C-alpha positions in Angstrom: -0.2 -0.2 0.1 1.2 3.6 -0.6 1.9 5.7 2.4 -0.1 8.9 2.1 2.5 11.9 1.5 1.5 13.2 5.0 3.1 10.2 6.2 6.2 9.8 3.9 9.5 10.3 5.8 10.6 13.7 4.1 12.5 15.3 6.8 16.2 15.8 5.9 15.5 13.0 3.1 16.2 13.4 -0.8 13.0 13.2 -2.7 12.3 12.2 -6.1 9.1 14.2 -7.4 8.1 12.9 -10.7 6.0 15.9 -12.1 3.6 16.2 -15.1 5.6 19.5 -16.8 4.7 18.5 -20.1 3.6 22.0 -21.2 2.8 23.4 -24.3 5.8 25.4 -26.2 5.6 28.2 -29.0 8.8 29.2 -30.4 10.2 27.9 -26.8 7.9 30.0 -24.7 4.8 28.1 -22.7 1.7 28.7 -24.1 0.0 27.4 -20.9 1.5 26.6 -17.5 -1.4 25.1 -15.9 0.5 22.0 -15.6 3.5 23.5 -13.7 0.5 25.4 -11.5 -0.9 22.5 -10.7 2.9 20.9 -9.1 3.4 23.8 -6.6 1.3 22.5 -3.7 3.0 19.1 -3.6 6.1 20.8 -4.0 5.7 23.7 -1.4 4.9 20.4 0.8 7.8 19.0 0.4 9.9 22.1 1.3 8.2 22.9 4.1 8.9 19.0 5.4 12.8 19.8 5.3 13.5 18.0 2.1 15.3 18.5 -0.8 13.7 17.5 -4.0 14.6 16.3 -7.6 12.2 16.6 -9.9 11.9 14.3 -13.1 9.4 15.1 -16.3 9.3 14.9 -19.6 7.6 17.0 -22.2 6.6 16.1 -25.6 7.8 13.1 -28.0 11.6 12.9 -28.4 11.6 9.7 -28.5 15.2 8.8 -26.9 17.2 11.6 -28.7 18.2 14.7 -26.7 16.1 17.3 -29.3 16.4 21.2 -27.7 12.6 21.9 -28.7 11.7 19.4 -26.1 14.3 20.4 -23.4 12.3 21.4 -20.2 15.0 24.4 -19.0 12.3 27.0 -19.8 10.1 25.2 -17.6 12.2 25.4 -14.5 12.9 28.9 -15.5 8.9 29.5 -15.3 8.4 27.3 -12.1 11.3 29.3 -10.3 8.9 32.4 -11.2 5.8 30.8 -9.9 7.3 29.2 -6.5 9.5 32.4 -5.6 12.1 29.5 -5.2 15.3 28.7 -7.0 15.1 25.1 -9.1 18.2 24.8 -10.8 18.3 22.8 -14.4 20.7 19.9 -14.2 21.2 18.9 -17.9 22.6 15.0 -18.0 22.9 12.4 -15.3 26.5 12.6 -14.3 25.7 16.5 -13.2 22.7 15.6 -11.4 24.5 12.6 -9.5 27.4 14.8 -8.3 24.6 17.8 -7.8 22.4 15.3 -5.3 25.4 14.3 -2.9 25.4 17.9 -1.9 22.0 18.2 -1.9 20.8 20.4 1.2 16.8 21.0 2.8 15.2 23.5 0.6 17.1 22.8 -2.6 15.3 21.8 -5.8 17.0 20.7 -8.8 15.1 19.7 -12.3 16.2 17.1 -14.6 16.0 17.3 -18.1 13.5 15.4 -19.8 13.8 11.9 -19.0 12.6 10.9 -22.2 16.0 12.0 -23.4 17.0 8.8 -22.3 15.3 5.8 -24.4 14.9 3.4 -21.6 12.3 5.6 -20.1 9.6 4.5 -22.3 11.2 0.9 -23.4 8.9 -1.8 -23.7 12.0 -4.0 -22.0 11.4 -3.9 -18.4 15.3 -4.8 -17.7 15.9 -1.2 -19.6 13.4 0.3 -17.6 14.4 -1.2 -14.6 18.4 -0.2 -15.4 17.2 3.3 -15.5 15.2 3.0 -12.5 18.0 2.0 -10.3 19.9 4.9 -11.8 17.4 7.5 -10.4 17.1 5.7 -7.2 20.3 6.5 -6.4 19.9 9.8 -6.3 17.3 10.3 -3.7 15.7 8.6 -0.6 12.1 8.2 -1.3 9.8 8.5 -4.3 6.3 10.8 -4.6 4.3 10.1 -8.0 2.7 13.4 -8.9 2.4 13.4 -12.3 -1.1 12.2 -13.1 -1.0 13.3 -16.9 1.9 9.9 -17.2 0.2 7.6 -14.6 -1.3 5.4 -17.8 2.4 4.7 -18.9 4.1 1.9 -17.8 7.8 4.3 -17.8 10.7 3.9 -15.7 10.2 7.1 -13.8 6.3 6.3 -13.4 6.3 2.7 -13.0 9.6 1.3 -12.5 10.9 3.8 -9.8 8.6 4.3 -7.0 8.9 0.2 -6.6 12.5 0.8 -5.0 11.8 3.4 -2.8 9.2 4.4 -0.1 6.8 5.8 -2.0 3.6 8.3 -1.8 1.3 9.8 -4.1 1.2 13.9 -4.4 -1.5 15.9 -3.9 -2.6 16.2 -7.3 -2.4 12.6 -8.3 -4.9 12.2 -4.9 -7.2 14.5 -6.3 -7.2 13.3 -9.5 -8.1 9.6 -8.6 -10.7 11.5 -6.0 -12.4 13.4 -8.5 -12.7 10.2 -11.0 -14.1 8.2 -8.5 -17.1 10.1 -8.3 -17.7 10.0 -12.0 -17.2 6.4 -12.1 -18.5 5.2 -8.8 -21.2 6.8 -7.3 -22.2 10.0 -9.6 -24.5 12.6 -8.6 -27.5 12.4 -11.2 -28.2 13.4 -14.0 -24.9 12.7 -14.9 -23.6 14.1 -18.7 -20.6 13.6 -20.6 -19.5 16.1 -23.2 -16.7 14.4 -25.9 -15.1 16.3 -28.5 -11.6 16.4 -30.4 -10.6 15.1 -33.3 -11.0 11.2 -33.1 -13.2 8.8 -32.3 -10.7 6.1 -32.1 -9.4 8.2 -28.9 -12.9 8.1 -26.8 -14.5 4.5 -28.2 -13.3 2.7 -25.2 -14.7 5.7 -22.8 -18.1 6.1 -24.4 -18.4 2.0 -24.5 -17.9 1.8 -20.6 -19.5 5.1 -19.5 -23.1 4.4 -21.9 -24.3 2.1 -19.1 -22.8 4.7 -16.1 -24.5 8.0 -17.7 -28.0 10.1 -18.8 -26.5 12.2 -21.2 -24.1 12.0 -24.1 -23.1 15.1 -26.3 -21.1 14.6 -29.0 -19.1 17.4 -30.9 -15.6 18.1 -32.3 -13.7 16.3 -35.4 -14.9 12.9 -33.9 -18.8 13.7 -34.8 -18.5 13.2 -38.5 -17.8 9.7 -37.6 -20.9 9.6 -36.0 -23.0 11.5 -39.1 -21.7 9.3 -41.2 -23.2 6.3 -39.3 -26.6 7.9 -39.6 -26.2 8.3 -43.4 -25.4 11.9 -43.5 -23.0 13.6 -45.8 -19.9 14.9 -44.0 -18.4 16.7 -47.3 -14.7 16.6 -46.7 -14.9 16.6 -42.8 -12.5 14.3 -40.9 -13.7 10.5 -40.6 -12.8 7.3 -39.5 -14.5 5.1 -41.9 -13.2 2.1 -40.1 -15.5 3.2 -37.1 -18.7 3.5 -38.7 -19.8 -0.1 -37.9 -18.7 0.7 -34.2 -20.5 3.9 -34.0 -23.7 2.6 -35.1 -23.7 0.0 -32.7 -22.6 2.8 -30.1 -25.6 4.4 -31.0 -28.4 1.9 -31.0 -26.8 0.6 -27.8 -27.3 4.2 -26.2 -30.8 4.5 -27.7 -31.7 0.5 -25.9 -30.3 2.1 -22.2 -32.2 5.4 -22.5 -29.2 7.6 -23.0 -30.3 11.2 -24.4 -27.3 11.5 -27.4 -26.9 14.6 -28.4 -25.8 15.2 -32.0 -25.0 18.5 -33.7 -27.9 19.8 -35.4 -25.9 22.4 -37.1 -22.6 23.1 -38.2 -19.9 25.7 -39.0 -18.2 24.8 -42.2 -15.2 25.9 -44.3 -13.7 25.1 -47.6 -10.4 24.5 -45.9 -8.6 24.1 -42.5 -7.3 27.6 -41.6 -7.9 30.1 -39.4 -8.9 32.8 -42.5 -10.9 30.7 -44.3 -14.8 31.8 -44.8 -16.9 30.3 -41.9 -20.5 29.2 -43.2 -23.1 28.1 -41.0 -25.4 24.9 -42.5 -27.8 22.4 -41.0 -25.8 18.9 -40.3 -27.9 17.7 -42.9 -26.6 19.5 -45.5 -23.0 20.1 -45.3 -21.7 20.7 -49.0 -19.7 17.9 -50.4 -16.3 20.6 -50.6 -16.7 21.8 -47.1 -15.4 20.5 -43.9 -17.0 20.7 -40.8 -14.8 22.9 -37.7 -17.1 24.0 -35.3 -20.9 22.7 -34.1 -23.3 25.9 -34.9 -24.8 28.2 -32.5 -28.2 25.7 -32.5 -26.4 22.8 -31.2 -24.3 24.7 -28.5 -27.8 25.9 -27.1 -29.0 22.4 -27.1 -26.0 21.3 -25.4 -25.7 23.9 -22.7 -29.3 23.0 -22.3 -28.2 19.8 -21.4 -25.3 20.4 -19.4 -27.6 22.7 -17.2 -29.8 20.1 -16.5 -27.1 17.7 -15.0 -25.7 17.8 -11.3 -22.5 16.0 -12.7 -20.3 16.7 -15.8 -17.1 15.3 -17.4 -16.0 16.8 -20.7 -13.2 16.2 -22.5 -12.4 17.7 -26.2 -12.7 21.1 -27.6 -16.3 20.7 -29.8 -14.1 22.5 -32.9 -11.3 24.2 -33.8 -11.1 26.6 -30.4 -7.3 27.8 -32.0 -9.2 29.8 -34.9 -11.6 32.3 -33.5 -14.4 31.8 -36.3 -14.4 28.1 -34.9 -14.4 28.8 -31.4 -18.3 29.4 -30.5 -19.0 26.3 -29.8 -16.3 25.2 -27.4 -17.2 28.7 -25.7 -20.7 28.1 -24.9 -20.4 24.7 -24.0 -17.2 25.9 -21.2 -20.1 28.6 -20.2 -22.5 26.2 -19.4 -19.7 23.9 -17.3 -19.5 27.2 -15.0 -22.7 26.8 -14.1 -23.6 23.6 -13.2 -25.0 23.7 -9.7 -23.0 19.6 -8.7 -19.6 19.2 -10.2 -17.9 19.8 -13.4 -14.7 18.4 -14.5 -12.7 19.6 -17.3 -11.0 16.7 -18.8 -7.1 17.7 -19.3 -5.1 18.5 -22.3 -6.4 20.4 -25.3 -9.9 21.0 -23.2 -7.9 23.0 -20.5 -5.9 24.7 -22.9 -9.0 25.6 -24.6 -11.2 26.8 -21.4 -7.8 28.9 -20.4 -7.2 30.5 -23.9 -10.8 31.7 -24.0 -10.8 33.7 -20.9 -12.3 31.4 -18.2 -10.1 31.0 -14.9 -9.5 27.6 -14.0 -11.9 28.5 -10.3 -14.8 28.6 -13.2 -14.9 25.0 -12.4 -15.0 22.2 -10.2 -12.2 20.8 -11.6 -9.8 20.7 -14.5 -8.1 17.5 -14.9 -4.2 17.4 -15.9 -4.0 14.4 -17.8 -6.2 14.0 -21.2 -5.3 10.6 -21.7 -4.7 9.3 -18.0 -8.6 10.5 -17.0 -9.7 8.6 -20.0 -8.0 5.4 -19.9 -9.3 5.6 -16.0 -12.8 6.4 -16.8 -12.7 3.2 -19.5 -12.1 1.2 -16.4 -8.3 0.0 -17.5 -5.8 -0.5 -14.6 -3.2 2.4 -14.9 0.8 1.4 -14.1 1.2 4.6 -12.1 -1.5 4.3 -9.4 -0.7 0.3 -9.1 2.7 1.6 -8.5 1.5 3.6 -6.0 -1.0 1.2 -4.5 -3.6 3.5 -5.2 
């Protein structure tokens, strides 16, 4: 069993803290620091408890190569600013090993991107364990607080905690608590709103949640596979043709279970995927053959908002359209606004959804909870066992 963070011996100890600092970068500048902010409570607790901290994290998918665009150096700078405390960036393991020997209580080092070492993500257990042993040699205890990576069987997430006294950080503990509320005994009516590009990313979640939810609303690029499954023309919109039979089965299953399935009645289309493409509003039954859908329309957004307003528990993952382009952001904004008014609990499920609500001007405090881990949240809701939680005894 995992110790609670409060029960872990940290005074004058060196602690390895696995964070999720996988933030979006544009030209080396962090565009959304939400995941760094989410790591602060655990870091402050460890500092206040007299620990020294070795932080390990990843950024992007460098695939075992040291690629400068995936360096965590800008993250070290931002973390120092937010913490009001020096965070020393260490570029290689030799330096980390030497520095760890002299690390005093209250000092923090951030290691370079763990995924620069191919062993971190290796499918070979022996390779992952070899890296975990090296990392364990730096410290005396482990705290897992990188929720966005707990669905990965990676060295720093799965193998390392087994070698040390360990506990879940506050972020991971909070995420698990919220996800339990969504799966074990949710307040009803219970609604799930799903968007994003691909149905394939969400099929497992839809299938697992259908017999648990009262309301299911589908938007984003994935909706066109649903519309195609209903025999509607979708123009040049994104579609996963091979999944049409599966989606037909899900639609039929939703009906048989009495789940209210909301699909858009109107769509904002454009001739190409571009910020300056001219936007046109059309019926979902009449998408022109040379146009692609890039957002749900205003009638659909109102209908989704009305359905959300009637729910006591709402989980939302995936934008309703291409929110990065102002002409195709309205559907996502209306849904986000509706979530801020839910009288029970509203959960924004990580990744693009979290970035969307912040870029559209909403504060984290406007929602019941903003998850940091899109993929991890979805796999939990699919009913899968997550390696990183298993290793922490959760």
